[in-house]
VOTIMI-24308 format. One record per residue (C-alpha): x, y, z; residue in one letter. Coordinates in steps of 0.25 Angstrom, whole numbers, plus 5000, padded with zeros to 4 digits. Last residue first. Layout:
N
XYZa/...
// end
This chain:
165
488848475460x/487448445464x/487348495478x/486048465484x/485448565494x/485048525507x/483948575517x/483548545531x/482248575538x/481748525551x/480248515551x/479548525564x/478248445567x/477548485579x/476848385588x/475748285586x/476548175581x/476248065571x/477347965567x/477948025555x/477648015540x/478448075529x/478248165517x/479148245507x/478848345497x/479648405485x/478948515476x/479748505463x/479648595450x/480348535439x/481748565432x/482448435437x/483648465445x/485148475441x/485948515454x/487048625453x/486248735461x/485948635473x/484648555473x/483748565485x/483448475497x/482548485509x/482748395521x/481648395531x/481748345546x/480448325554x/480548375568x/479448315577x/478548365589x/478848465600x/480148425606x/480648365593x/480548215588x/481248185575x/480948175560x/481748135548x/482148165533x/480848225527x/481348255513x/481248375504x/481848385489x/482248485479x/483048435466x/481948465456x/481748605451x/480848725453x/480548695468x/479148695475x/479048665490x/479848575499x/478748495505x/478748425518x/477648325523x/477648265537x/476648155539x/475948105552x/475847965558x/475147885568x/473647935568x/473947985554x/474147845548x/474647885535x/474147825522x/474947875509x/473947955500x/473847885487x/474647945475x/474148065468x/473948035454x/474348145449x/475148255454x/474648395455x/474648395470x/475348275475x/475948325488x/474748415490x/473848295489x/474648215499x/474648345508x/473048345507x/472948195510x/473948215522x/473148325528x/471848245528x/472548125533x/473148195546x/474448225552x/475248285541x/476448375545x/476848475534x/478048555530x/477848625517x/478648695506x/477848755495x/477448695481x/476948575488x/476048505477x/477148405475x/478248355466x/479548305473x/478948195480x/479248125493x/480548195493x/481748105491x/482548005500x/481647895496x/480647835506x/479547925502x/478347935512x/479447975522x/479447905536x/479847985548x/480047915561x/480348015572x/481748015577x/481948065592x/482548205592x/481548255603x/481248135612x/480048045609x/478748095615x/478147995625x/476747965622x/476947845614x/477847785625x/476647795635x/476147655634x/477347565634x/478247655642x/477147695652x/476747555654x/478147495656x/478447605666x/477047585673x/477347435674x/478747455680x/478147555691x/476947455694x/477947335696x/478947415704x/477747465713x/477247325714x/478647275718x/478747375729x/477447335734x/
// end
């Protein structure tokens, strides 16, 4: 009887760890894989239809289609919509809003678990007073995919000013 109880206990532990691991929430602070749609260390685009700052979470294809069209508003031709498996993934989109010159940027730099969802790190950059910039309006946007979560998404903001001395 003792061996049988041990066998059942071990089997339950193995089954619970194999079957239930997806239901166990990772601890707060654990990294969440974030994959930007542009691999270069620059905003996804510097010219978009987002003239106001925005922080968006996209969990469905209809919203993704609308956001993609907003990113390319006024541009032609609009590139094909990247395919996203919304049963497994979601997107985060950050927009800096309109600025009168170049030199501005926004990047999604990482993500981690929080007590009630995910924290997404956002880095906004702007040119210092001595920087030479293009004299064209810019509306930087960045986009990244993450594993799908139902909890809250909190954007943690950080900004930096480039010094061009």
